[in-house]
C-alpha positions as CSV (number, residue, x, y, z in Angstrom):
1,X,104.5,119.2,70.8
2,X,103.5,121.4,73.5
3,X,99.5,122.2,73.6
4,X,96.6,121.8,76.7
5,X,94.4,120.5,74.0
6,X,94.7,116.4,73.0
7,X,93.0,116.8,70.0
8,X,95.0,119.4,68.5
9,X,98.1,117.2,69.8
10,X,96.8,114.2,67.9
11,X,96.0,115.7,65.0
12,X,99.2,117.9,64.6
13,X,101.6,114.3,65.6
14,X,99.3,112.9,62.7
15,X,100.7,116.0,60.6
16,X,103.9,115.9,61.5
17,X,104.7,112.3,60.2
18,X,104.6,113.9,56.9
19,X,108.2,115.7,58.0
20,X,110.1,112.6,56.4
21,X,110.0,110.7,53.4
22,X,112.6,108.4,54.5
23,X,112.0,107.6,58.5
24,X,109.2,107.8,60.9
25,X,109.1,110.8,63.2
26,X,108.6,110.6,66.8
27,X,106.2,113.0,68.2
28,X,106.6,113.5,72.3
29,X,103.4,115.5,73.7
30,X,103.2,117.8,76.5
31,X,99.7,119.3,77.7
32,X,101.5,122.0,79.6
33,X,105.1,123.7,80.2
34,X,106.2,121.5,82.9
35,X,105.8,118.3,81.1
36,X,107.4,120.0,78.6
37,X,110.7,120.6,80.5
38,X,110.5,117.2,82.0
39,X,110.6,116.2,78.4
40,X,113.6,118.3,76.8
41,X,115.4,117.7,80.1
42,X,115.0,113.4,79.4
43,X,115.5,113.7,75.8
44,X,118.4,115.7,74.5
45,X,118.4,114.7,71.1
46,X,115.2,116.7,70.5
47,X,115.1,118.3,66.9
48,X,112.4,120.7,67.7
49,X,109.7,121.8,70.1
50,X,106.6,123.3,69.0
51,X,104.9,125.0,71.3
52,X,101.3,126.6,72.0
53,X,101.2,130.3,72.8
54,X,98.3,129.7,75.2
55,X,98.7,127.3,77.8
56,X,97.3,126.7,81.3
57,X,100.5,127.0,83.5
58,X,102.7,129.8,81.4
59,X,102.5,131.5,78.0
60,X,104.5,130.9,75.4
61,X,107.0,133.4,75.9
62,X,107.8,132.6,79.7
63,X,108.2,129.0,78.4
64,X,110.6,129.9,75.4
65,X,112.5,131.6,77.5
66,X,113.3,129.0,80.0
67,X,113.8,126.2,77.2
68,X,116.3,128.9,75.6
69,X,118.2,129.1,79.1
70,X,118.2,125.2,79.3
71,X,118.4,124.1,75.8
72,X,120.2,127.0,74.1
73,X,120.4,125.1,70.5
74,X,116.9,123.6,70.8
75,X,114.9,125.2,68.3
76,X,111.6,126.4,69.5
77,X,109.0,127.2,67.2
78,X,105.6,129.4,68.4
79,X,102.4,128.1,67.5
80,X,99.4,130.4,68.1
81,X,96.1,131.1,67.0
82,X,96.5,134.7,65.7
83,X,99.5,136.3,64.2
84,X,99.8,139.3,66.4
85,X,103.3,141.4,65.3
86,X,103.7,142.3,68.6
87,X,103.7,139.1,70.1
88,X,105.5,137.5,67.0
89,X,108.5,140.1,67.3
90,X,108.8,139.3,71.1
91,X,109.1,135.4,70.4
92,X,111.6,136.4,68.3
93,X,113.9,138.7,70.0
94,X,113.8,135.7,72.9
95,X,115.1,133.2,70.8
96,X,112.0,131.7,68.9
97,X,112.6,129.6,65.8
98,X,109.8,130.2,64.0
99,X,106.3,131.7,64.6
100,X,103.4,129.5,62.8
101,X,99.4,130.4,63.1
102,X,97.1,127.5,63.5
103,X,95.0,129.1,60.6
104,X,97.6,127.6,57.8
105,X,97.5,124.9,55.6
106,X,99.2,121.1,56.6
107,X,101.6,121.8,54.2
108,X,102.6,125.2,54.9
109,X,103.2,123.9,58.4
110,X,105.3,121.3,57.6
111,X,107.1,123.7,54.9
112,X,108.2,125.7,57.6
113,X,109.4,123.1,60.2
114,X,111.5,121.9,57.4
115,X,113.1,125.3,57.0
116,X,113.6,125.3,60.7
117,X,115.4,122.2,60.7
118,X,117.8,123.6,58.1
119,X,118.5,126.2,60.2
120,X,116.5,129.2,59.2
121,X,113.9,131.6,61.3
122,X,110.4,131.2,59.9
123,X,107.5,134.0,60.3
124,X,104.2,134.5,58.5
125,X,105.3,136.5,55.2
126,X,101.6,138.5,55.4
127,X,103.1,139.7,58.5
128,X,106.5,140.5,57.7
129,X,105.9,144.1,56.9
130,X,103.8,144.8,59.9
131,X,106.0,143.5,62.1
132,X,108.8,145.8,60.6
133,X,106.2,148.5,61.0
134,X,106.0,147.2,65.2
135,X,109.2,147.8,65.6
136,X,109.8,150.8,64.5
137,X,111.7,153.2,67.2
138,X,112.8,150.4,69.0
139,X,116.1,150.1,70.5
140,X,117.9,146.9,70.1
141,X,121.0,145.5,71.9
142,X,123.9,143.7,70.0
143,X,123.9,140.2,69.4
144,X,126.3,138.4,72.0
145,X,128.0,135.3,70.8
146,X,130.1,132.8,72.3
147,X,133.7,132.5,72.0
148,X,132.7,129.4,69.9
149,X,129.8,130.8,67.7
150,X,132.0,133.5,67.1
151,X,134.7,131.2,65.5
152,X,131.2,129.3,63.7
153,X,129.9,133.0,62.4
154,X,133.6,134.0,61.0
155,X,133.7,130.7,58.8
156,X,130.3,131.3,57.8
157,X,131.2,135.0,56.5
158,X,133.6,133.4,54.6
159,X,131.1,131.3,52.8
160,X,132.0,127.9,54.0
161,X,129.5,124.9,54.4
162,X,128.3,123.5,57.8
163,X,131.1,120.5,56.5
164,X,134.1,123.2,55.8
165,X,133.5,124.7,59.2
166,X,133.3,121.4,61.0
167,X,136.9,120.0,59.3
168,X,137.7,123.9,60.2
169,X,136.6,123.8,64.0
170,X,137.3,119.6,64.2
171,X,133.8,119.6,65.3
172,X,130.3,117.5,64.1
173,X,128.2,118.9,61.1
174,X,125.4,118.2,63.5
175,X,127.0,120.1,66.2
176,X,127.9,123.1,63.6
177,X,124.3,122.9,62.3
178,X,123.1,124.0,65.6
179,X,125.4,126.7,66.3
180,X,124.5,128.3,62.8
181,X,120.7,127.6,63.7
182,X,121.6,129.4,67.3
183,X,123.3,132.5,65.3
184,X,120.1,132.9,62.9
185,X,117.8,133.2,65.4
186,X,120.1,135.5,67.6
187,X,120.8,138.0,64.4
188,X,116.6,137.1,63.6
189,X,117.5,136.4,60.1
190,X,116.4,133.2,58.0
191,X,119.5,132.6,55.4
192,X,123.0,132.1,56.4
193,X,123.6,134.9,53.6
194,X,121.3,137.2,55.4
195,X,123.4,136.2,58.6
196,X,126.7,136.9,57.2
197,X,125.4,140.5,56.3
198,X,123.6,140.9,59.7
199,X,126.3,140.3,61.5
200,X,128.6,142.5,59.5
201,X,126.2,145.2,60.0
202,X,126.8,144.9,64.0
203,X,130.8,144.9,63.2
204,X,131.1,141.1,63.4
205,X,133.9,139.9,60.9
206,X,137.8,139.0,61.1
207,X,138.6,140.2,64.1
208,X,134.9,139.2,65.8
209,X,132.5,142.2,67.4
210,X,133.4,145.6,67.0
211,X,130.8,148.1,68.3
212,X,129.6,150.2,65.7
């Protein structure tokens, strides 16, 4: 949890205990980005970063880019006081796993974060339409994946589960889950079905990526 207000961090840390009904949720707190980078480096088993957009040492988008470079499989959710469609779009383009406003209810926050942990990309439903309108006329670059991600994507397009993909590639199911989450974020979609369809639209298929 990265936020420069101690009371916000403490309050959200209490809320985040509701993420799981079977085990305690450990929340590491950072008052600024520099500390967040240190914690991410020291704890490679982190499941999620909840990152405030307005921070004293750099804005959330810049921090998101750095976290994406250093920890590409770590989901980062932007937390903001307002749902600006332009900021939302830039956050998603830089690999954010979600965008959540502080005006929502705690149950909504927990529900959104559970979806992110399951590999979805989450944005406020009320602003989906305006987000799409704000990107009209924008030229999007084709999504680029590593060779391993392409292998995972190909099997995902075949309807394989994470367990089945892991068995096919001889990888742990948790590793596959991380790859799938990153694929969804890269494609800017929320579900596996949407990912398969979007990947096909870009030319990914049985023979890999083909320039449309």
